[in-house]
N, CA, C and O atoms as CSV, one atom per row, in Angstrom:
chain,resi,resn,atom,element,x,y,z
A,1,UNK,N,N,12.137,-2.209,2.154
A,1,UNK,CA,C,12.723,-3.417,1.630
A,1,UNK,C,C,11.757,-4.135,0.692
A,1,UNK,O,O,12.171,-4.611,-0.365
A,2,UNK,N,N,10.480,-4.221,1.059
A,2,UNK,CA,C,9.510,-4.886,0.189
A,2,UNK,C,C,9.391,-4.165,-1.148
A,2,UNK,O,O,9.290,-4.801,-2.197
A,3,UNK,N,N,9.402,-2.848,-1.106
A,3,UNK,CA,C,9.256,-2.062,-2.331
A,3,UNK,C,C,10.424,-2.314,-3.275
A,3,UNK,O,O,10.227,-2.404,-4.487
A,4,UNK,N,N,11.609,-2.426,-2.753
A,4,UNK,CA,C,12.783,-2.667,-3.598
A,4,UNK,C,C,12.687,-3.986,-4.349
A,4,UNK,O,O,13.245,-4.120,-5.438
A,5,UNK,N,N,11.989,-4.952,-3.784
A,5,UNK,CA,C,11.878,-6.268,-4.408
A,5,UNK,C,C,11.078,-6.215,-5.705
A,5,UNK,O,O,11.296,-7.039,-6.594
A,6,UNK,N,N,10.166,-5.272,-5.830
A,6,UNK,CA,C,9.291,-5.189,-7.008
A,6,UNK,C,C,9.282,-3.782,-7.599
A,6,UNK,O,O,8.335,-3.408,-8.290
A,7,UNK,N,N,10.303,-3.020,-7.341
A,7,UNK,CA,C,10.354,-1.597,-7.703
A,7,UNK,C,C,10.035,-1.340,-9.171
A,7,UNK,O,O,9.323,-0.384,-9.480
A,8,UNK,N,N,10.537,-2.157,-10.074
A,8,UNK,CA,C,10.320,-1.917,-11.503
A,8,UNK,C,C,8.890,-2.208,-11.941
A,8,UNK,O,O,8.515,-1.843,-13.055
A,9,UNK,N,N,8.084,-2.846,-11.111
A,9,UNK,CA,C,6.702,-3.183,-11.466
A,9,UNK,C,C,5.680,-2.229,-10.851
A,9,UNK,O,O,4.484,-2.351,-11.113
A,10,UNK,N,N,6.138,-1.290,-10.045
A,10,UNK,CA,C,5.238,-0.361,-9.361
A,10,UNK,C,C,5.262,0.983,-10.079
A,10,UNK,O,O,6.336,1.522,-10.344
A,11,UNK,N,N,4.072,1.539,-10.401
A,11,UNK,CA,C,4.045,2.848,-11.067
A,11,UNK,C,C,4.702,3.931,-10.221
A,11,UNK,O,O,4.666,3.887,-8.991
A,12,UNK,N,N,5.299,4.896,-10.895
A,12,UNK,CA,C,5.883,6.039,-10.187
A,12,UNK,C,C,4.767,6.821,-9.509
A,12,UNK,O,O,3.603,6.718,-9.895
A,13,UNK,N,N,5.123,7.589,-8.514
A,13,UNK,CA,C,4.174,8.425,-7.762
A,13,UNK,C,C,3.090,7.613,-7.063
A,13,UNK,O,O,1.961,8.082,-6.918
A,14,UNK,N,N,3.418,6.421,-6.637
A,14,UNK,CA,C,2.483,5.596,-5.890
A,14,UNK,C,C,2.577,5.945,-4.411
A,14,UNK,O,O,3.671,6.132,-3.879
A,15,UNK,N,N,1.431,6.032,-3.754
A,15,UNK,CA,C,1.391,6.279,-2.315
A,15,UNK,C,C,1.116,4.958,-1.615
A,15,UNK,O,O,0.127,4.286,-1.909
A,16,UNK,N,N,1.988,4.589,-0.692
A,16,UNK,CA,C,1.803,3.357,0.067
A,16,UNK,C,C,1.180,3.683,1.411
A,16,UNK,O,O,1.609,4.608,2.102
A,17,UNK,N,N,0.172,2.920,1.770
A,17,UNK,CA,C,-0.532,3.098,3.030
A,17,UNK,C,C,-0.048,2.013,3.987
A,17,UNK,O,O,-0.082,0.830,3.650
A,18,UNK,N,N,0.394,2.397,5.152
A,18,UNK,CA,C,1.011,1.474,6.097
A,18,UNK,C,C,-0.022,0.555,6.731
A,18,UNK,O,O,-0.907,1.021,7.450
A,19,UNK,N,N,0.079,-0.739,6.476
A,19,UNK,CA,C,-0.827,-1.686,7.130
A,19,UNK,C,C,-0.373,-1.956,8.567
A,19,UNK,O,O,0.682,-1.491,8.998
A,20,UNK,N,N,-1.168,-2.696,9.275
A,20,UNK,CA,C,-0.830,-3.034,10.663
A,20,UNK,C,C,0.364,-3.988,10.702
A,20,UNK,O,O,0.692,-4.628,9.703
A,21,UNK,N,N,1.001,-4.075,11.855
A,21,UNK,CA,C,2.127,-4.995,12.023
A,21,UNK,C,C,1.709,-6.433,11.750
A,21,UNK,O,O,2.482,-7.219,11.202
A,22,UNK,N,N,0.490,-6.772,12.132
A,22,UNK,CA,C,-0.022,-8.127,11.908
A,22,UNK,C,C,-0.050,-8.447,10.417
A,22,UNK,O,O,0.364,-9.530,10.004
A,23,UNK,N,N,-0.535,-7.511,9.615
A,23,UNK,CA,C,-0.570,-7.733,8.170
A,23,UNK,C,C,0.825,-7.736,7.562
A,23,UNK,O,O,1.092,-8.496,6.630
A,24,UNK,N,N,1.714,-6.899,8.075
A,24,UNK,CA,C,3.080,-6.852,7.547
A,24,UNK,C,C,3.840,-8.144,7.790
A,24,UNK,O,O,4.761,-8.467,7.039
A,25,UNK,N,N,3.480,-8.873,8.806
A,25,UNK,CA,C,4.200,-10.104,9.123
A,25,UNK,C,C,3.739,-11.283,8.279
A,25,UNK,O,O,4.356,-12.346,8.345
A,26,UNK,N,N,2.687,-11.140,7.497
A,26,UNK,CA,C,2.105,-12.244,6.737
A,26,UNK,C,C,2.665,-12.501,5.340
A,26,UNK,O,O,2.827,-13.667,4.978
A,27,UNK,N,N,2.967,-11.493,4.543
A,27,UNK,CA,C,3.226,-11.775,3.124
A,27,UNK,C,C,4.437,-12.671,2.901
A,27,UNK,O,O,5.461,-12.565,3.577
A,28,UNK,N,N,4.276,-13.551,1.929
A,28,UNK,CA,C,5.379,-14.389,1.486
A,28,UNK,C,C,6.058,-13.678,0.331
A,28,UNK,O,O,5.442,-12.840,-0.329
A,29,UNK,N,N,7.295,-13.995,0.083
A,29,UNK,CA,C,8.056,-13.325,-0.975
A,29,UNK,C,C,7.358,-13.402,-2.321
A,29,UNK,O,O,7.445,-12.462,-3.111
A,30,UNK,N,N,6.670,-14.496,-2.599
A,30,UNK,CA,C,5.991,-14.642,-3.890
A,30,UNK,C,C,4.771,-13.738,-4.014
A,30,UNK,O,O,4.251,-13.563,-5.116
A,31,UNK,N,N,4.304,-13.158,-2.910
A,31,UNK,CA,C,3.094,-12.334,-2.915
A,31,UNK,C,C,3.375,-10.864,-2.631
A,31,UNK,O,O,2.448,-10.111,-2.332
A,32,UNK,N,N,4.618,-10.443,-2.718
A,32,UNK,CA,C,4.981,-9.070,-2.354
A,32,UNK,C,C,4.275,-8.044,-3.230
A,32,UNK,O,O,3.722,-7.076,-2.709
A,33,UNK,N,N,4.280,-8.230,-4.546
A,33,UNK,CA,C,3.654,-7.259,-5.444
A,33,UNK,C,C,2.160,-7.142,-5.162
A,33,UNK,O,O,1.628,-6.033,-5.110
A,34,UNK,N,N,1.487,-8.253,-4.982
A,34,UNK,CA,C,0.054,-8.229,-4.685
A,34,UNK,C,C,-0.207,-7.543,-3.341
A,34,UNK,O,O,-1.134,-6.743,-3.222
A,35,UNK,N,N,0.600,-7.850,-2.343
A,35,UNK,CA,C,0.456,-7.238,-1.024
A,35,UNK,C,C,0.612,-5.722,-1.107
A,35,UNK,O,O,-0.204,-4.981,-0.559
A,36,UNK,N,N,1.658,-5.262,-1.792
A,36,UNK,CA,C,1.890,-3.822,-1.921
A,36,UNK,C,C,0.777,-3.150,-2.715
A,36,UNK,O,O,0.392,-2.022,-2.407
A,37,UNK,N,N,0.255,-3.830,-3.735
A,37,UNK,CA,C,-0.837,-3.261,-4.530
A,37,UNK,C,C,-2.093,-3.073,-3.694
A,37,UNK,O,O,-2.850,-2.126,-3.906
A,38,UNK,N,N,-2.310,-3.960,-2.761
A,38,UNK,CA,C,-3.496,-3.862,-1.906
A,38,UNK,C,C,-3.357,-2.784,-0.833
A,38,UNK,O,O,-4.337,-2.431,-0.177
A,39,UNK,N,N,-2.151,-2.264,-0.653
A,39,UNK,CA,C,-1.911,-1.228,0.354
A,39,UNK,C,C,-1.331,0.028,-0.280
A,39,UNK,O,O,-0.505,0.716,0.321
A,40,UNK,N,N,-1.776,0.321,-1.507
A,40,UNK,CA,C,-1.268,1.506,-2.194
A,40,UNK,C,C,-2.332,2.089,-3.109
A,40,UNK,O,O,-3.305,1.427,-3.470
A,41,UNK,N,N,-2.122,3.334,-3.469
A,41,UNK,CA,C,-2.924,3.976,-4.504
A,41,UNK,C,C,-1.937,4.598,-5.484
A,41,UNK,O,O,-0.861,5.049,-5.091
A,42,UNK,N,N,-2.303,4.618,-6.741
A,42,UNK,CA,C,-1.354,5.020,-7.785
A,42,UNK,C,C,-1.398,6.512,-8.093
A,42,UNK,O,O,-1.250,6.926,-9.243
A,43,UNK,N,N,-1.599,7.299,-7.068
A,43,UNK,CA,C,-1.519,8.757,-7.187
A,43,UNK,C,C,-0.714,9.278,-6.003
A,43,UNK,O,O,-0.755,8.693,-4.920
A,44,UNK,N,N,0.012,10.366,-6.199
A,44,UNK,CA,C,0.735,10.925,-5.060
A,44,UNK,C,C,-0.231,11.653,-4.122
A,44,UNK,O,O,-1.081,12.420,-4.573
A,45,UNK,N,N,-0.099,11.415,-2.845
A,45,UNK,CA,C,-0.886,12.139,-1.851
A,45,UNK,C,C,0.070,12.919,-0.964
A,45,UNK,O,O,1.028,12.366,-0.424
A,46,UNK,N,N,-0.197,14.177,-0.824
A,46,UNK,CA,C,0.617,15.045,0.015
A,46,UNK,C,C,0.288,14.742,1.478
A,46,UNK,O,O,-0.872,14.522,1.827
A,47,UNK,N,N,1.307,14.733,2.323
A,47,UNK,CA,C,1.108,14.418,3.739
A,47,UNK,C,C,0.049,15.311,4.372
A,47,UNK,O,O,-0.717,14.847,5.217
A,48,UNK,N,N,-0.011,16.573,3.986
A,48,UNK,CA,C,-1.009,17.490,4.553
A,48,UNK,C,C,-2.437,17.038,4.261
A,48,UNK,O,O,-3.346,17.336,5.035
A,49,UNK,N,N,-2.646,16.326,3.158
A,49,UNK,CA,C,-3.974,15.781,2.866
A,49,UNK,C,C,-4.240,14.552,3.730
A,49,UNK,O,O,-5.337,14.373,4.259
A,50,UNK,N,N,-3.223,13.715,3.862
A,50,UNK,CA,C,-3.395,12.476,4.617
A,50,UNK,C,C,-3.678,12.725,6.094
A,50,UNK,O,O,-4.463,11.993,6.698
A,51,UNK,N,N,-3.057,13.737,6.686
A,51,UNK,CA,C,-3.268,13.961,8.118
A,51,UNK,C,C,-4.674,14.467,8.425
A,51,UNK,O,O,-5.086,14.473,9.584
A,52,UNK,N,N,-5.399,14.883,7.421
A,52,UNK,CA,C,-6.781,15.329,7.622
A,52,UNK,C,C,-7.755,14.157,7.706
A,52,UNK,O,O,-8.893,14.325,8.143
A,53,UNK,N,N,-7.315,12.978,7.291
A,53,UNK,CA,C,-8.185,11.808,7.341
A,53,UNK,C,C,-8.241,11.284,8.775
A,53,UNK,O,O,-7.198,11.101,9.402
A,54,UNK,N,N,-9.436,11.042,9.299
A,54,UNK,CA,C,-9.532,10.500,10.658
A,54,UNK,C,C,-8.956,9.081,10.720
A,54,UNK,O,O,-8.952,8.366,9.718
A,55,UNK,N,N,-8.472,8.680,11.890
A,55,UNK,CA,C,-8.005,7.309,12.074
A,55,UNK,C,C,-9.114,6.336,11.701
A,55,UNK,O,O,-10.282,6.567,12.017
A,56,UNK,N,N,-8.756,5.265,11.039
A,56,UNK,CA,C,-9.730,4.261,10.637
A,56,UNK,C,C,-10.384,4.536,9.298
A,56,UNK,O,O,-11.223,3.751,8.857
A,57,UNK,N,N,-10.024,5.633,8.636
A,57,UNK,CA,C,-10.590,5.947,7.329
A,57,UNK,C,C,-10.190,4.870,6.328
A,57,UNK,O,O,-9.029,4.464,6.282
A,58,UNK,N,N,-11.134,4.414,5.538
A,58,UNK,CA,C,-10.854,3.417,4.508
A,58,UNK,C,C,-10.607,4.151,3.199
A,58,UNK,O,O,-11.458,4.903,2.723
A,59,UNK,N,N,-9.438,3.924,2.627
A,59,UNK,CA,C,-9.044,4.558,1.371
A,59,UNK,C,C,-8.992,3.475,0.304
A,59,UNK,O,O,-8.338,2.455,0.516
A,60,UNK,N,N,-9.661,3.657,-0.844
A,60,UNK,CA,C,-9.598,2.640,-1.896
A,60,UNK,C,C,-8.155,2.401,-2.330
A,60,UNK,O,O,-7.381,3.347,-2.477
A,61,UNK,N,N,-7.801,1.145,-2.532
A,61,UNK,CA,C,-6.440,0.811,-2.950
A,61,UNK,C,C,-6.430,0.388,-4.409
A,61,UNK,O,O,-7.462,0.398,-5.080
A,62,UNK,N,N,-5.255,0.017,-4.889
A,62,UNK,CA,C,-5.101,-0.382,-6.283
A,62,UNK,C,C,-5.823,-1.684,-6.600
A,62,UNK,O,O,-6.214,-1.908,-7.745
A,63,UNK,N,N,-6.003,-2.536,-5.613
A,63,UNK,CA,C,-6.696,-3.811,-5.784
A,63,UNK,C,C,-7.703,-3.972,-4.659
A,63,UNK,O,O,-7.486,-3.463,-3.559
A,64,UNK,N,N,-8.815,-4.679,-4.919
A,64,UNK,CA,C,-9.791,-4.909,-3.851
A,64,UNK,C,C,-9.224,-5.859,-2.796
A,64,UNK,O,O,-8.281,-6.597,-3.078
A,65,UNK,N,N,-9.783,-5.850,-1.588
A,65,UNK,CA,C,-9.292,-6.756,-0.546
A,65,UNK,C,C,-9.558,-8.215,-0.894
A,65,UNK,O,O,-10.460,-8.530,-1.671
A,66,UNK,N,N,-8.770,-9.081,-0.314
A,66,UNK,CA,C,-8.985,-10.512,-0.515
A,66,UNK,C,C,-10.298,-10.903,0.124
A,66,UNK,O,O,-10.638,-10.430,1.209
A,67,UNK,N,N,-11.037,-11.771,-0.554
A,67,UNK,CA,C,-12.351,-12.061,-0.080
A,67,UNK,C,C,-12.552,-13.335,0.585
A,67,UNK,O,O,-13.665,-13.639,1.014
């Protein structure tokens, strides 16, 4: 649902990384694009590559974390 709100502003082949439920409950509608950018990378990642990453692995996103 969040992606549909800003679909035309997101590059194709973007991989979204699922944040925690706590983080998902925070974004306001005006911050959806920024929120999604902070939890995505603009390259396609195949699931077989992602499952090789250990839990807790930090993957660089499209934008740096809020400071």
